[in-house]
C-alpha positions as CSV (number, residue, x, y, z in Angstrom):
1,M,-35.3,-25.4,27.4
2,E,-38.5,-26.4,29.1
3,P,-39.3,-30.2,29.0
4,P,-42.1,-31.4,26.8
5,E,-45.5,-31.4,28.6
6,N,-45.9,-35.1,28.0
7,Y,-42.5,-35.9,29.6
8,V,-42.9,-36.8,33.2
9,L,-39.8,-37.1,35.5
10,E,-40.3,-40.1,37.7
11,G,-39.9,-39.8,41.4
12,S,-39.6,-36.0,41.4
13,F,-36.6,-34.7,43.4
14,E,-35.3,-38.1,44.5
15,S,-35.2,-39.4,41.0
16,A,-33.6,-36.1,39.8
17,E,-31.0,-36.4,42.5
18,K,-30.1,-39.9,41.5
19,I,-29.5,-38.8,37.9
20,I,-27.4,-35.9,39.1
21,L,-25.3,-38.0,41.4
22,R,-24.8,-40.8,38.8
23,W,-23.0,-38.2,36.6
24,D,-20.9,-36.7,39.5
25,S,-17.4,-36.9,38.1
26,T,-15.9,-36.6,41.6
27,A,-17.6,-39.8,42.7
28,S,-17.7,-42.0,39.7
29,E,-15.0,-43.3,37.3
30,E,-17.6,-43.8,34.6
31,A,-18.8,-40.3,35.0
32,R,-15.3,-39.0,34.6
33,E,-14.7,-40.9,31.4
34,K,-17.9,-40.2,29.6
35,M,-19.7,-37.0,28.5
36,I,-23.4,-36.8,28.7
37,F,-23.8,-34.8,25.5
38,E,-21.7,-37.2,23.5
39,G,-24.0,-40.1,24.3
40,D,-27.7,-41.0,24.0
41,R,-30.0,-38.1,23.4
42,C,-32.5,-39.6,25.9
43,E,-29.9,-39.4,28.6
44,V,-29.3,-35.8,27.7
45,D,-33.0,-35.0,28.1
46,R,-33.2,-36.9,31.3
47,Y,-30.2,-35.0,32.8
48,L,-31.6,-31.6,31.8
49,Q,-35.0,-32.6,33.2
50,A,-33.3,-33.5,36.4
51,V,-31.5,-30.2,36.6
52,D,-34.9,-28.4,36.0
53,E,-36.5,-30.5,38.8
54,I,-33.6,-29.6,41.2
55,Q,-34.0,-25.9,40.3
56,R,-37.7,-26.0,40.9
57,S,-37.0,-27.7,44.3
58,I,-34.8,-24.8,45.3
59,S,-37.6,-22.3,45.0
60,S,-40.1,-24.6,46.8
61,T,-41.1,-23.3,50.2
62,S,-42.1,-26.7,51.5
63,I,-38.5,-28.1,51.6
64,S,-37.1,-28.7,55.1
65,G,-33.6,-27.8,56.2
66,D,-32.1,-31.2,55.5
67,S,-33.7,-31.4,52.2
68,Q,-32.6,-27.8,51.3
69,S,-29.0,-28.9,52.0
70,K,-29.4,-31.9,49.7
71,V,-30.9,-29.7,47.0
72,N,-28.0,-27.2,47.2
73,S,-25.5,-30.0,47.0
74,A,-27.3,-31.5,44.0
75,I,-27.4,-28.2,42.2
76,Q,-23.7,-27.5,42.8
77,I,-22.8,-31.0,41.4
78,A,-25.1,-30.4,38.4
79,M,-23.6,-27.0,37.7
80,A,-20.0,-28.3,37.9
81,R,-21.1,-31.1,35.5
82,L,-22.8,-28.7,33.1
83,E,-19.8,-26.4,33.1
84,D,-17.6,-29.4,32.1
85,E,-20.1,-30.4,29.4
86,F,-20.3,-26.7,28.2
87,R,-16.5,-26.6,27.9
88,N,-16.3,-30.0,26.2
89,I,-18.8,-29.1,23.5
90,L,-17.1,-25.8,22.8
91,L,-13.7,-27.4,22.7
92,A,-15.0,-30.0,20.2
93,H,-15.8,-27.2,17.8
94,I,-12.9,-25.0,18.3
95,H,-11.6,-25.6,14.8
96,A,-15.0,-25.1,13.1
97,F,-13.8,-21.9,11.5
98,D,-11.4,-23.0,8.8
99,V,-9.2,-20.1,7.7
100,D,-7.6,-22.3,5.1
101,S,-10.8,-22.4,3.2
102,L,-10.4,-18.7,2.3
103,A,-10.0,-18.5,-1.5
104,T,-8.1,-15.9,-3.5
105,D,-10.1,-14.0,-6.1
106,P,-7.9,-11.3,-7.8
107,S,-10.7,-10.2,-10.1
108,S,-12.9,-9.0,-7.1
109,S,-12.6,-5.4,-6.0
110,S,-15.7,-4.8,-3.9
111,C,-18.1,-6.5,-1.5
112,S,-21.3,-7.8,-2.8
113,R,-24.2,-6.7,-0.7
114,T,-26.9,-9.3,-1.4
115,E,-28.7,-11.3,1.2
116,S,-28.9,-14.6,-0.7
117,G,-27.0,-17.7,0.4
118,G,-24.7,-17.5,-2.6
119,D,-23.4,-14.0,-2.3
120,H,-19.8,-13.3,-2.8
121,F,-17.3,-11.8,-0.4
122,D,-14.8,-9.6,-2.1
123,E,-11.8,-7.6,-1.0
124,D,-10.1,-4.5,-2.3
125,D,-7.4,-5.1,-4.8
126,E,-4.0,-3.9,-3.7
127,D,-1.8,-3.1,-6.7
128,R,1.8,-4.2,-6.1
129,Q,3.9,-1.4,-7.6
130,Q,7.5,-0.8,-7.2
131,L,9.6,2.3,-7.7
132,G,12.6,1.4,-9.9
133,Q,14.8,4.2,-8.7
134,E,18.5,4.8,-8.9
135,Q,18.2,7.2,-6.0
136,E,21.3,7.3,-3.8
137,K,18.9,7.5,-0.8
138,D,16.4,4.9,0.2
139,H,14.1,3.8,-2.6
140,L,10.4,3.8,-2.2
141,D,9.5,0.2,-2.5
142,S,5.9,1.1,-2.4
143,T,3.8,-1.9,-2.9
144,T,0.5,-3.3,-2.4
145,S,-0.6,-6.8,-3.4
146,S,-3.8,-8.0,-5.0
147,T,-5.5,-10.6,-2.8
148,T,-9.2,-11.2,-2.3
149,Y,-10.7,-13.5,0.3
150,D,-13.9,-15.5,-0.4
151,V,-15.1,-17.8,2.3
152,L,-16.4,-20.7,0.4
153,K,-16.9,-23.3,3.1
154,H,-15.9,-24.4,6.6
155,S,-14.9,-27.8,7.8
156,E,-15.9,-29.7,10.8
157,S,-14.3,-33.1,11.7
158,N,-12.5,-33.0,8.3
159,T,-15.9,-32.8,6.5
160,S,-16.7,-29.9,4.3
161,V,-20.2,-28.5,4.5
162,S,-22.0,-25.5,3.1
163,S,-21.6,-22.2,5.0
164,S,-24.6,-20.8,6.8
165,Y,-24.5,-17.0,7.2
166,R,-26.4,-13.8,6.8
167,S,-24.9,-10.8,5.0
168,T,-25.0,-7.2,6.2
169,S,-22.9,-4.7,4.3
170,C,-19.7,-6.6,3.5
171,I,-20.1,-8.9,6.6
172,R,-20.1,-12.6,6.1
173,E,-21.2,-14.7,9.1
174,I,-20.0,-18.3,9.1
175,E,-21.6,-21.1,10.9
176,L,-19.0,-21.7,13.6
177,I,-21.0,-24.4,15.4
178,P,-23.8,-26.6,14.0
179,E,-27.3,-25.5,14.8
180,E,-28.1,-28.7,16.8
181,T,-25.0,-28.2,18.9
182,I,-25.9,-24.5,19.5
183,E,-29.2,-25.7,21.0
184,D,-27.3,-27.9,23.5
185,L,-25.1,-25.0,24.4
186,K,-28.1,-22.8,24.8
187,N,-29.8,-25.3,27.1
188,I,-26.8,-25.6,29.3
189,A,-26.3,-21.8,29.4
190,Q,-29.9,-21.2,30.4
191,R,-29.6,-23.6,33.3
192,M,-26.2,-22.3,34.5
193,I,-27.3,-18.7,34.4
194,A,-30.6,-19.6,36.2
195,A,-28.6,-21.2,38.9
196,G,-26.5,-18.1,39.4
197,C,-23.4,-19.4,37.5
198,L,-23.3,-16.6,34.9
199,R,-19.7,-15.7,35.6
200,E,-18.6,-19.3,35.3
201,C,-20.5,-19.8,32.1
202,T,-19.2,-16.6,30.4
203,Q,-15.6,-17.3,31.5
204,V,-15.6,-20.8,30.1
205,Y,-17.2,-19.6,26.9
206,G,-14.8,-16.6,26.5
207,S,-11.8,-18.7,27.3
208,V,-12.5,-21.4,24.7
209,R,-13.7,-19.1,22.0
210,K,-10.7,-16.8,22.5
211,S,-8.4,-19.8,21.9
212,A,-10.4,-20.4,18.7
213,I,-9.7,-16.8,17.6
214,D,-6.1,-17.1,18.5
215,S,-5.8,-20.2,16.3
216,S,-7.4,-18.2,13.4
217,F,-5.1,-15.3,14.1
218,K,-2.1,-17.6,13.7
219,R,-3.4,-18.9,10.4
220,L,-4.0,-15.3,9.2
221,G,-0.5,-14.2,10.3
222,V,-1.7,-11.9,13.0
223,E,1.1,-11.8,15.5
224,K,1.2,-10.8,19.2
225,L,3.5,-7.8,18.9
226,S,3.6,-4.8,21.2
227,I,3.5,-1.3,19.7
228,G,7.2,-1.0,20.6
229,D,8.0,-4.3,18.8
230,I,6.3,-3.1,15.7
231,Q,8.1,0.2,15.7
232,R,11.4,-1.5,16.0
233,L,10.9,-3.6,12.9
234,E,12.8,-2.8,9.7
235,W,10.6,-1.2,7.1
236,D,11.0,-4.0,4.5
237,A,9.7,-6.5,7.1
238,L,7.0,-4.2,8.1
239,E,5.7,-3.7,4.6
240,T,5.1,-7.5,4.3
241,K,3.3,-7.4,7.7
242,I,1.1,-4.5,6.6
243,R,0.0,-6.3,3.5
244,R,-0.8,-9.4,5.6
245,W,-2.6,-7.3,8.2
246,I,-4.9,-5.6,5.7
247,R,-6.0,-9.0,4.4
248,A,-6.3,-10.4,7.9
249,A,-8.2,-7.4,9.3
250,K,-10.9,-7.7,6.6
251,V,-11.3,-11.4,7.4
252,C,-11.3,-10.8,11.2
253,V,-13.9,-8.0,11.2
254,R,-16.2,-9.2,8.5
255,I,-16.0,-12.9,9.1
256,L,-14.3,-13.9,12.3
257,F,-15.6,-11.3,14.8
258,A,-19.0,-11.1,13.0
259,S,-19.4,-14.8,13.3
260,E,-18.4,-14.8,16.9
261,K,-21.0,-12.2,17.6
262,R,-23.7,-14.1,15.8
263,L,-22.7,-17.3,17.8
264,C,-23.1,-15.3,21.1
265,E,-26.5,-14.1,20.0
266,Q,-27.6,-17.7,19.1
267,I,-26.5,-19.1,22.5
268,F,-27.2,-16.3,24.9
269,D,-29.9,-14.1,23.4
270,G,-33.0,-14.1,25.6
271,V,-31.2,-15.7,28.5
272,G,-30.6,-12.3,30.2
273,T,-30.1,-8.7,29.7
274,A,-27.1,-8.1,27.3
275,I,-25.5,-11.4,28.3
276,D,-24.8,-12.1,24.6
277,D,-22.9,-8.8,24.3
278,A,-20.9,-9.4,27.5
279,C,-19.9,-12.9,26.2
280,F,-19.0,-11.4,22.8
281,M,-16.7,-8.8,24.4
282,E,-15.2,-11.3,26.8
283,T,-14.3,-13.3,23.7
284,V,-13.1,-10.7,21.2
285,K,-12.0,-7.6,23.1
286,G,-8.5,-8.8,23.6
287,P,-8.0,-10.1,20.1
288,A,-9.6,-6.9,18.6
289,I,-7.2,-4.7,20.6
290,Q,-4.3,-6.9,19.5
291,L,-5.4,-6.6,15.9
292,F,-5.8,-2.8,15.9
293,N,-2.7,-2.2,17.9
294,F,-0.7,-3.0,14.8
295,A,-2.4,-0.2,12.7
296,E,-2.0,2.1,15.7
297,A,1.7,1.5,15.9
298,I,2.1,2.3,12.2
299,S,0.0,5.5,12.6
300,I,2.3,6.9,15.3
301,S,5.6,5.6,13.9
302,R,8.4,7.8,12.6
303,R,7.4,9.4,9.3
304,S,9.4,8.9,6.2
305,P,8.5,9.1,2.4
306,E,8.7,5.4,1.7
307,K,6.0,4.7,4.3
308,L,3.3,6.9,2.6
309,F,1.8,4.3,0.3
310,K,1.5,1.6,2.9
311,I,0.0,4.1,5.3
312,L,-2.6,5.0,2.6
313,D,-3.2,1.3,2.1
314,L,-3.9,1.0,5.8
315,H,-6.1,4.1,5.8
316,D,-8.1,2.9,2.8
317,A,-8.6,-0.5,4.4
318,L,-9.8,1.0,7.6
319,V,-12.1,3.4,5.8
320,E,-13.6,0.4,4.0
321,L,-13.9,-1.5,7.3
322,M,-15.4,1.3,9.4
323,P,-19.1,0.6,8.5
324,D,-18.5,-3.1,9.3
325,I,-16.7,-2.2,12.6
326,E,-19.7,0.0,13.5
327,I,-22.1,-3.0,12.9
328,V,-20.0,-5.7,14.6
329,F,-19.1,-3.5,17.6
330,D,-22.4,-1.7,17.9
331,S,-23.0,-2.0,21.7
332,K,-22.1,0.5,24.4
333,S,-19.7,-2.0,25.9
334,S,-17.7,-2.1,22.6
335,D,-17.3,1.7,22.4
336,S,-13.6,1.4,23.0
337,I,-13.1,-0.7,19.9
338,R,-15.0,1.7,17.7
339,V,-13.2,4.7,19.2
340,Q,-9.8,3.0,18.8
341,A,-10.5,2.3,15.1
342,A,-11.7,5.9,14.5
343,E,-8.6,7.4,16.2
344,I,-6.3,5.2,14.2
345,L,-8.0,6.3,11.0
346,S,-7.5,9.9,12.0
347,R,-3.9,9.4,12.9
348,L,-3.2,7.6,9.6
349,A,-4.7,10.6,7.7
350,E,-2.5,13.0,9.6
351,A,0.5,10.8,9.1
352,A,-0.1,10.9,5.3
353,R,-0.4,14.7,5.3
354,G,2.7,15.0,7.3
355,I,4.7,12.7,5.1
356,L,3.7,14.6,2.0
357,S,4.9,17.8,3.6
358,E,8.2,16.3,4.7
359,F,8.7,14.8,1.3
360,E,8.4,18.2,-0.3
361,N,10.9,19.6,2.1
362,A,13.3,16.7,1.4
363,V,13.1,17.2,-2.4
364,L,13.8,20.9,-2.0
365,K,16.8,20.3,0.3
366,E,18.2,17.1,-1.3
367,P,21.9,17.9,-0.9
368,S,23.9,15.7,-3.5
369,K,26.4,17.9,-5.3
370,V,28.3,15.3,-7.4
371,P,27.2,15.7,-11.1
372,V,25.7,12.6,-12.7
373,P,28.0,11.5,-15.6
374,G,27.1,12.7,-19.1
375,G,24.3,14.9,-18.0
376,T,21.8,12.1,-17.9
377,I,18.7,11.9,-15.7
378,H,19.4,12.5,-12.1
379,P,18.4,9.7,-9.6
380,L,16.4,12.3,-7.7
381,T,14.3,13.0,-10.8
382,R,13.5,9.4,-11.2
383,Y,12.8,9.0,-7.5
384,V,10.5,12.0,-7.3
385,M,8.6,11.4,-10.5
386,N,8.0,7.7,-9.7
387,Y,6.9,8.8,-6.2
388,I,4.3,11.3,-7.5
389,S,3.1,8.9,-10.1
390,L,2.2,6.5,-7.3
391,I,0.7,9.5,-5.4
392,S,-1.6,9.9,-8.4
393,D,-2.7,6.3,-8.1
394,Y,-4.1,7.2,-4.6
395,K,-5.8,10.3,-6.0
396,Q,-9.3,9.6,-4.6
397,T,-8.0,9.1,-1.1
398,L,-5.5,12.0,-1.1
399,I,-8.0,14.5,-2.5
400,E,-10.1,13.9,0.6
401,L,-7.1,14.1,3.0
402,I,-5.1,17.0,1.4
403,M,-7.3,20.0,2.1
404,S,-4.7,22.9,2.1
405,K,-2.3,24.4,-0.4
406,P,1.5,24.0,-0.1
407,S,2.7,26.1,2.7
408,T,5.5,27.7,0.7
409,G,6.1,29.0,-2.8
410,S,4.4,32.4,-2.9
411,R,5.7,34.7,-5.6
412,Y,8.3,37.3,-4.6
413,S,9.0,35.6,-1.3
414,G,12.5,36.9,-1.5
415,D,13.9,33.6,-0.2
416,P,16.7,32.4,-2.6
417,S,16.5,28.9,-1.2
418,T,12.9,28.5,-2.3
419,P,11.4,28.8,-5.8
420,D,8.6,31.1,-6.6
421,M,5.1,29.8,-7.5
422,D,2.0,31.8,-8.2
423,F,-1.0,29.8,-7.2
424,A,-3.3,32.4,-8.9
425,E,-2.2,31.0,-12.2
426,L,-3.5,27.6,-11.1
427,E,-6.9,28.6,-10.0
428,G,-9.5,25.8,-9.9
429,K,-7.0,23.0,-9.1
430,T,-7.4,20.8,-6.1
431,P,-5.0,21.2,-3.2
432,L,-3.5,17.8,-4.1
433,A,-2.8,18.9,-7.6
434,L,-1.2,22.1,-6.3
435,H,1.0,19.9,-4.1
436,L,2.1,17.8,-7.0
437,I,2.9,20.8,-9.2
438,W,4.8,22.3,-6.2
439,I,6.8,19.1,-5.9
440,I,7.7,19.4,-9.7
441,V,8.6,23.1,-9.2
442,I,10.9,22.4,-6.3
443,L,12.4,19.4,-8.1
444,Q,13.3,21.6,-11.1
445,F,14.6,24.3,-8.7
446,N,16.9,21.7,-7.0
447,L,18.0,20.4,-10.4
448,E,18.9,23.9,-11.6
449,G,21.2,24.1,-8.5
450,K,22.8,20.7,-9.3
451,S,23.3,21.8,-13.0
452,K,25.7,24.5,-11.8
453,H,28.2,21.8,-10.7
454,Y,28.9,21.1,-14.4
455,K,31.9,23.0,-15.7
456,D,30.7,22.8,-19.4
457,A,27.9,25.2,-20.1
458,S,26.6,22.9,-22.9
459,L,26.3,20.1,-20.4
460,V,24.4,22.3,-18.0
461,H,21.7,22.7,-20.7
462,L,21.8,19.1,-21.8
463,F,21.3,18.0,-18.1
464,M,18.3,20.3,-17.7
465,M,16.8,19.1,-21.1
466,N,17.1,15.5,-20.1
467,N,15.6,15.9,-16.7
468,V,12.7,18.2,-17.6
469,H,11.9,16.0,-20.6
470,Y,11.8,13.0,-18.2
471,I,9.4,14.9,-16.0
472,V,7.1,15.7,-18.9
473,Q,7.2,12.1,-20.1
474,K,6.3,10.7,-16.7
475,V,3.4,13.1,-16.4
476,K,2.2,12.1,-19.9
477,S,2.4,8.4,-19.1
478,S,0.1,8.6,-16.2
479,P,-3.5,9.7,-17.1
480,E,-4.3,10.5,-13.4
481,L,-1.2,12.6,-13.0
482,R,-1.7,14.3,-16.3
483,E,-5.2,15.2,-15.4
484,M,-4.1,16.8,-12.1
485,I,-1.1,18.6,-13.5
486,G,-3.1,19.9,-16.5
487,D,-2.1,20.4,-20.1
488,D,-1.4,24.1,-19.6
489,Y,1.4,23.4,-17.1
490,L,2.6,20.4,-19.2
491,R,3.0,22.8,-22.2
492,K,5.0,25.1,-19.9
493,M,7.4,22.3,-19.0
494,T,7.6,21.1,-22.6
495,G,8.6,24.6,-23.6
496,K,11.2,24.5,-20.8
497,F,13.0,21.4,-22.0
498,R,12.9,22.6,-25.6
499,Q,14.4,25.9,-24.6
500,A,17.2,23.9,-22.8
501,A,17.8,22.0,-26.0
502,T,18.0,25.3,-27.9
503,N,20.4,26.7,-25.3
504,Y,22.6,23.6,-25.6
505,Q,22.8,24.0,-29.4
506,R,23.8,27.7,-29.0
507,A,26.4,26.9,-26.4
508,T,28.0,24.1,-28.4
509,W,27.5,24.8,-32.1
510,V,27.6,28.6,-32.5
511,K,31.4,28.5,-32.0
512,V,31.8,25.5,-34.3
513,L,29.6,27.1,-37.1
514,Y,31.5,30.4,-36.6
515,C,34.5,28.7,-38.2
516,L,32.5,28.2,-41.4
517,R,31.8,31.9,-42.0
518,D,33.1,33.8,-45.1
519,E,34.3,36.8,-43.2
520,G,38.1,37.2,-43.0
521,L,38.8,34.8,-45.9
522,H,38.7,37.2,-48.8
523,V,41.7,39.5,-49.8
524,S,41.6,42.3,-52.3
525,G,44.4,44.0,-54.3
526,G,44.6,46.8,-56.8
527,F,43.8,44.6,-59.8
528,S,42.6,41.3,-58.4
529,S,40.8,39.8,-55.4
530,G,40.9,36.2,-54.0
531,V,40.9,34.0,-51.0
532,S,43.6,34.0,-48.4
533,K,44.8,30.4,-48.3
534,S,46.6,30.8,-45.0
535,A,43.4,32.2,-43.4
536,L,41.4,29.3,-45.0
537,R,43.8,26.7,-43.7
538,E,43.5,28.1,-40.2
539,R,39.8,28.2,-40.6
540,F,39.7,24.5,-41.5
541,K,42.1,23.6,-38.7
542,S,40.0,25.5,-36.2
543,F,36.8,23.7,-37.4
544,N,38.5,20.3,-37.2
545,A,39.8,20.9,-33.7
546,M,36.5,22.2,-32.4
547,F,34.5,19.4,-34.0
548,E,36.9,16.7,-32.8
549,E,36.7,18.0,-29.3
550,V,32.9,18.3,-29.4
551,H,32.7,14.8,-30.9
552,R,35.1,13.3,-28.4
553,T,33.3,14.9,-25.4
554,Q,29.7,14.7,-26.4
555,A,29.8,11.1,-27.5
556,T,30.2,10.2,-23.8
557,W,27.2,12.4,-22.9
558,L,23.9,10.6,-22.6
559,I,20.4,11.2,-23.7
560,P,18.5,8.1,-22.4
561,D,15.4,8.8,-24.4
562,S,16.0,7.5,-27.9
563,Q,13.4,9.8,-29.6
564,L,14.8,12.9,-27.9
565,R,18.4,11.8,-28.8
566,E,17.4,11.3,-32.4
567,E,15.6,14.7,-32.5
568,L,18.6,16.5,-31.2
569,R,21.0,14.8,-33.6
570,I,18.7,15.7,-36.5
571,S,18.6,19.3,-35.3
572,I,22.4,19.4,-35.1
573,S,22.7,17.9,-38.6
574,E,20.3,20.4,-40.1
575,K,22.5,23.2,-39.0
576,L,25.9,21.6,-39.3
577,I,25.8,19.6,-42.5
578,P,24.4,22.3,-44.9
579,A,26.8,24.9,-43.5
580,Y,29.8,22.5,-43.9
581,R,28.7,21.4,-47.3
582,S,28.4,25.0,-48.5
583,F,31.7,26.0,-47.0
584,L,33.5,23.0,-48.5
585,G,31.9,23.7,-51.9
586,R,33.0,27.3,-51.9
587,F,36.5,26.9,-50.5
588,G,37.5,23.2,-50.7
589,S,39.2,23.6,-54.1
590,H,41.6,26.2,-52.7
591,I,42.9,23.7,-50.2
592,E,42.8,20.7,-52.5
593,S,45.0,22.5,-55.1
594,G,47.7,23.1,-52.5
595,K,50.1,20.9,-50.5
596,H,48.8,18.2,-48.1
597,P,45.1,19.0,-48.4
598,E,44.4,16.0,-46.1
599,N,45.9,17.9,-43.2
600,Y,43.1,20.5,-43.5
601,I,40.1,18.8,-45.0
602,K,39.7,15.9,-42.5
603,Y,36.0,15.4,-42.9
604,S,33.8,14.7,-45.9
605,V,30.1,15.6,-45.5
606,E,29.4,11.9,-45.1
607,D,32.0,11.7,-42.3
608,L,30.3,14.5,-40.4
609,E,26.9,12.8,-40.8
610,T,28.3,9.6,-39.5
611,S,30.1,11.3,-36.6
612,V,26.9,13.0,-35.4
613,L,25.3,9.6,-34.9
614,D,27.9,9.0,-32.1
615,F,26.6,11.9,-30.1
616,F,24.8,11.3,-26.7
617,E,25.3,7.5,-26.6
618,G,27.2,7.6,-23.4
619,Y,30.5,5.9,-24.3
620,P,33.8,7.1,-25.8
621,V,34.5,7.6,-29.5
622,S,36.9,4.7,-29.7
623,Q,34.0,2.3,-28.9
624,H,31.9,3.9,-31.7
625,L,34.8,3.4,-34.1
626,R,35.0,-0.3,-33.2
627,R,31.3,-0.6,-33.5
628,R,31.3,0.9,-37.0
629,S,34.1,-1.4,-38.1
630,Q,32.3,-4.5,-37.1
């Protein structure tokens, strides 16, 4: 800064030299203990005027050899002093950026884009969702958390003051150093650079401000981990770090790095060509690489289904940050940062596509052969349907990333290990929707294979009914998933589980109801006709034995959905009870008039109605009897 025109430095060079030497910390104890810029402002002005006078003397052609040596010595002493002062001022404000002042605002979901001093900084909500699977393999603990940062203030010397910033896109620039202090730093930088001490100036600046960023990184939870360190972490630990990284990255790019860039511009702009950008990169390049290395490590890590949703969270966060990265790192010297971010984004997209493909293959080939007890919903069904429900929550992202149809499933492929699927029937659906339908198709194909491990044909159908019904209910419960799957395919699956219910009833009850037929009970003679009591007794005994076995067995079978369970019981009763009531009405008297009728007519109509209520509860008849007696 040029001295005011009305300010005259007394004694020209000799007076300037005296001031410079008085503050030579190598020669004076007082100079070592005190800092010029912490004292009287008049002294600050005098010292800067003295430095200006010495610099003018350097360029003077009238200085003799001895005088030139004195000038050079004075300027070296002055530059050493200014370097110390520069460092001291920067160190005094190293904690100006107060990360603890970040506030959570869960209602915010986007950045405001106003230019006023009261605009609001919002972050994307991350929904924390968990898959409650009973899958024998690893569960997808796919989560995201809802956290929004709003920089409300910063503190300096334990005093809260209003933030000063300018907003561009979602960027929020914080006043890291007070304006009057920036003016001092600018005055020092101008004189150091004019004296040929650019390197010393930028190194001091970069070193101190880098330590400020490191301090902020620690508060934000950004750790110094190598790519190898990150890839060796257990996934549960990594999930937590991903959530923390997403929050931290938004703060770092939009606030921390942007504010550092603005500070460089305030101090170094106009001092020399691109010096402000050089100082900015000196300060943030290392921290920026450290920050983005984490996302890079995730993007190239081993793929597995449980990682998909965190990878999509990272992808979405980077997509949202890319415009801000382009703004903050807009110079040629920061190309490497922009390129790294873009490459990470591309790799995350490719990882998501690869994981979806591998998930499809895993569902198709899931090998468990042990039947689930009672024909209930298979853990694989829960796992897969919870998984694709979460996929539907990321519909907007995945519609952009998934551009091709599933690679298998063409009709008449002739491969018995792969189901058929005719994509022509699903014309107009997005590739993502086709992938979701394909996953449901291969899930049902796998379940059909698993159903064959049941020895009871009725249980085969009950198992398929339970599982396809669960699939239908999960689709219906998710508006996004239902929209993509479509009502036409939903009706097709509804028909499938209803057909399984019909097949179950046929496999179980046709044999039981066959005992209640009239054929074979009537006898005829020359003069009379009647009912064969022996045949009738055998018929009642057969019915009793069959019903008891069905009752004993199917009480332990399980239909988890209460509405489906009740519907199937009603359907059974509608066929069984009228048939038994009619049979008992027609032929009961023939047994009751004989000996020991209780040995043959073991059930009243009411007994059957009560017994049907025991079906599909998932526990033995003895427990039902105890329950009814209580």
